[in-house]
Every structure is written in structure tokens, then in C-alpha cells.
C-alpha positions in Angstrom: 80.9 86.3 119.5 84.2 87.9 118.8 84.0 86.8 115.2 80.6 88.5 114.9 82.1 91.7 116.1 84.9 91.4 113.7 82.6 90.8 110.8 80.5 93.8 111.8 83.5 96.0 112.1 84.8 94.8 108.7 81.4 95.5 107.1 81.4 99.0 108.7 84.8 99.7 107.4 83.9 98.5 103.9 80.8 100.6 103.9 82.8 103.7 105.1 85.3 103.1 102.3 82.5 102.9 99.7 81.1 106.2 100.9 84.5 107.9 100.9 85.7 110.2 98.1 88.7 107.8 97.8 86.5 105.4 96.0 85.7 108.1 93.4 89.4 108.9 93.0 90.6 105.3 92.7 90.4 105.3 88.8 92.7 108.4 88.8 95.1 106.8 91.3 95.2 103.7 89.2 95.8 105.7 86.0 98.6 107.9 87.5 100.4 104.8 89.1 100.0 102.4 86.1 100.6 104.6 83.1 103.9 104.6 81.4 105.7 103.5 78.2 103.8 100.4 76.9 101.1 100.6 79.6 98.7 103.3 78.3 96.0 100.8 77.3 96.3 98.9 80.5 96.1 102.1 82.6 93.2 103.6 80.8 91.3 100.3 80.6 91.6 99.6 84.3 90.7 103.2 85.2 87.6 103.1 82.9 86.5 99.8 84.2 86.8 101.0 87.8 84.9 104.2 86.9 82.0 102.3 85.4 82.0 99.7 88.3 81.8 102.6 90.8 78.8 104.1 89.1 77.0 100.8 89.0 77.9 99.9 92.6 76.7 103.3 93.8 73.3 102.9 92.1 72.9 99.4 93.5 73.9 100.4 97.1 71.7 103.6 97.0 68.9 103.2 94.5 67.7 106.5 93.2 70.7 108.4 94.5 72.1 111.2 92.3 75.3 111.0 90.4 78.3 112.6 91.9 80.5 115.2 90.2 83.5 112.9 90.5 81.7 109.8 89.2 80.6 111.7 86.0 84.1 113.1 85.5 85.6 109.7 86.0 83.6 108.0 83.2 83.7 110.9 80.8 87.5 111.5 81.1 88.6 107.9 80.9 86.1 107.1 78.1 87.5 110.0 76.1 91.1 108.9 76.9 90.2 105.3 75.7 88.7 106.6 72.4 91.7 108.9 71.8 94.1 106.0 72.5 92.3 103.8 70.0 92.1 106.4 67.2 95.4 108.3 67.8 98.3 108.3 65.5 101.5 106.5 66.6 103.1 109.8 67.6 100.1 110.8 69.7 100.0 107.4 71.3 103.7 107.7 72.3 103.0 111.1 73.8 100.1 109.7 75.7 102.2 106.9 77.1 104.7 109.4 78.4 102.4 112.2 79.7 98.9 110.7 80.3 99.8 110.4 84.0 100.4 114.1 84.3 97.3 114.8 82.2 95.2 112.7 84.6 96.7 114.4 87.7 96.2 117.9 86.3 92.6 117.0 85.3 91.8 115.9 88.8 93.4 118.9 90.3 91.3 121.0 88.0 88.2 119.1 89.0 89.0 119.8 92.7 89.7 123.5 92.2 86.7 123.8 89.9 84.3 122.2 92.3 85.6 124.5 95.1 85.1 127.5 92.8 81.5 126.4 92.2 81.1 126.1 96.0 80.4 122.4 95.7 83.7 120.7 96.7 83.5 117.2 95.3 84.0 115.6 98.8 80.8 117.3 99.9 78.6 114.9 98.1 80.2 111.9 99.8 80.2 113.6 103.2 76.4 114.3 103.0 75.8 110.6 102.8 77.4 110.1 106.2 76.1 113.2 108.1 72.5 114.0 109.1 70.9 116.6 106.8 70.6 119.2 109.6 74.4 119.6 109.5 74.7 120.1 105.8 74.4 123.9 105.9 76.8 124.4 108.9 79.9 126.5 108.0 82.1 124.1 109.8 80.8 121.2 107.7 81.3 123.1 104.5 84.8 124.4 105.5 85.9 120.8 106.3 85.0 119.7 102.8 86.8 122.6 101.3 90.0 121.7 103.2 89.7 118.0 102.3 89.0 118.7 98.6 91.9 121.2 98.6 94.2 118.5 100.1 93.4 116.2 97.3 93.9 118.9 94.7 97.3 119.6 96.2 98.2 115.9 96.3 97.5 115.5 92.6 99.3 118.8 91.9 102.4 117.3 93.6 102.0 114.1 91.6 101.7 116.0 88.3 104.8 118.1 89.1 106.8 115.0 90.1 105.7 113.1 87.0 106.5 116.1 84.7 110.0 116.4 86.3 110.6 112.8 85.6 109.4 113.0 82.0 110.7 116.4 81.0 113.9 116.8 83.0 115.1 113.3 83.8 113.6 111.9 80.5 112.6 108.8 82.5 108.9 108.0 83.0 109.8 105.0 85.1 112.0 106.9 87.6 111.2 105.4 91.0 111.2 108.7 92.8 109.2 110.9 90.4 107.0 108.1 89.0 106.2 106.2 92.2 107.6 107.2 95.5 106.7 110.9 95.5 103.3 110.4 93.9 102.3 107.6 96.3 103.5 109.7 99.3 101.2 112.6 98.1 98.2 110.2 97.9 98.9 108.7 101.3 99.1 112.3 102.8 95.8 113.2 101.3 94.1 110.0 102.3 95.3 110.4 105.9 94.1 114.0 106.0 90.7 112.8 104.7 90.4 110.3 107.6 92.0 112.5 110.3 90.6 116.0 109.9 86.9 115.2 110.1 87.5 113.5 113.5 89.4 116.6 114.6 86.5 118.8 113.7 83.9 116.5 115.2 85.9 116.3 118.5 86.3 120.1 118.7 82.6 120.6 118.0 81.6 118.3 120.8 84.0 119.9 123.2 82.7 123.4 122.4 79.2 122.2 123.1 80.3 120.5 126.3 79.1 117.1 125.0 80.8 113.8 125.7 82.7 112.1 122.9 86.0 110.8 121.7 89.1 113.0 122.2 90.6 115.0 119.4 93.0 112.7 117.5 96.6 113.9 117.9 98.7 115.0 115.0 100.7 111.8 115.4 97.6 109.9 114.0 98.1 111.8 110.8 101.8 111.4 110.6 102.4 107.8 111.6 101.4 106.3 108.2 103.7 108.8 106.5 106.5 108.0 108.8 105.8 104.3 108.2 106.1 104.9 104.5 109.8 105.7 104.9 110.6 102.1 105.6 109.3 100.6 102.4 110.8 103.4 100.5 114.2 102.5 102.0 113.7 98.9 101.1 112.8 99.9 97.5 116.0 102.0 97.3 118.1 99.0 98.4 116.3 96.6 96.1 116.3 98.6 92.9 119.3 100.8 93.4 117.3 104.0 93.4 119.8 105.8 95.6 122.9 105.2 97.7 122.9 102.3 100.2 123.3 104.6 103.1 120.1 106.5 102.2 118.1 103.3 102.0 119.3 102.1 105.4 118.8 105.5 106.9 115.2 105.7 105.7 114.4 102.2 107.0 115.8 103.0 110.4 114.2 106.5 110.5 110.8 105.1 109.6 110.9 102.5 112.3 112.1 104.9 114.9 109.6 107.6 114.0 106.6 105.2 114.0 107.7 103.9 117.5 108.2 107.4 118.8 104.9 108.7 117.4 103.0 105.6 118.6 104.2 106.1 122.1 103.3 109.8 122.0 99.8 108.9 120.7 99.3 106.4 123.5 100.4 109.0 126.0 97.8 111.5 124.9 95.0 111.9 127.5 92.0 109.8 126.6 93.8 107.9 123.8 94.0 104.2 124.3 96.6 102.0 122.7 
């Protein structure tokens, strides 16, 4: 019986993931993380394959459903990048290897800001598949998607700035801090906000209408994964010499202590179970 519940929960989580804007951004995440000297073809190929697979999977799961802004941009952008990579001169190819990550991050930031300017933030199309139609026109629902889309735009802006600093100032595309640690932290922050903020809005709405429902998730729910990220960063610093030993040790200890402290605070919140 317990196994049945586990399977159901796992299926529900998988379905929720497939309906999340994160699935539409996965090609961009793959591109920004994988690209670098000697890895342009790998990064673009994986990103394009993911983009096409997402479009196909979406049509299979929801026959007759409309294409999403992000899905279309995914396929078009990475198809163009693949064509340019195949036909580019050696000099252009070297430039793409160094700066394609920043180009991808800037492009997604532009998509986020552009969709907001057109009053159709790209997360809105995903949210509508999870919310009854009668809520689609509510200001709170629309505002939530503006915030979430803006969070992703900000995350990729941070990733673009970090990557550009590594390339243009440090002259090292593989710098662990600018090429990996900071960019991954920005993605984690946006992902956590995407999961946390709708629950906050939903709880506030129920409370205002004096309806029963789960309590508003505490801020610690948003910050715990970010605090937990400090520990693997500390391990990476020690393993790859990306900083002084004391910094790696301090981040490991700080990450463990913050997670424990925030977890206790979360459990102490009224109505929040451990």
C-alpha cells in the first residue's frame, strides 16, 4: 500500500515537473553549463535535442495543445546556433566556443523581458495548465507569473554577467566561480522561487477568504536549498583548488549549520510539520 502511494507521489511530481517552466528552460540551462572551449557542438547538440524532445513530449501528453513561447524560442534559437556552428569560419567557431554561454543567457533574459513587455510572461502558459480557467484573469495570478518570469530573467542576467566576467576579465571560460558556481546558484535561486512563491500566494489567498488550507511556507523553505548549496561549493573549492582551504572549510561548515538552523526554524513554524 505504501509502495502504491510512493508511485503515485512520484508520478505526480513528474507530471508537475513536465508542466513547469523549468522543462522549457532546460535546453538553455544545458547550454550555459556545458558550453566552453571544445564543447560548442556538444552543448548545442544536447540543447537542440532537448528542445525538440520537449516539443514532441508536450504534444504527446496534451494532444492539440498550443505551442508555448519558450518551446518555439528553444527550437529556433538552438537550430540557428547549430547551423551557424556548422557553417562558421574557424574564427567565428572559436568565438562561439568562448561566448555562446553568454549569448544563450542574454537571449533567454531577452525572451523573459520581451514576454513580460508583451503582457504574456512565458511562465503564464505553463501556469494555466495547472490552474482552473476561472483564475486566469485574476490580477494575483498574473502578477505571480510576472514575478516568476522576472526571477528567471534576473537569474540568466546574473549568469550572463558571471560568464562574461570570466571570459573578458579573467580570460578563463572554465573558471569554476564564473562558469559554474555562480551560474548554478542563480538557477537554483530562480528554481526555488518558482516553487515557493506560488504556494505563498495560494496560502495568502485562502487566508484572506477565510478558507482552510496549508499554511504559508516560511522564507526558510526558499533559502534552505541555497544554504545547502554552500556545502558542495566548499567541497569543490577543496577538490579543485578554486580558493583558499579556509574558505572551502568555512563554506562546508556554514552550509551545514545554516541548513540545520533553518530546518529547525521551519519545523517550529505554526502548522508546519517536519
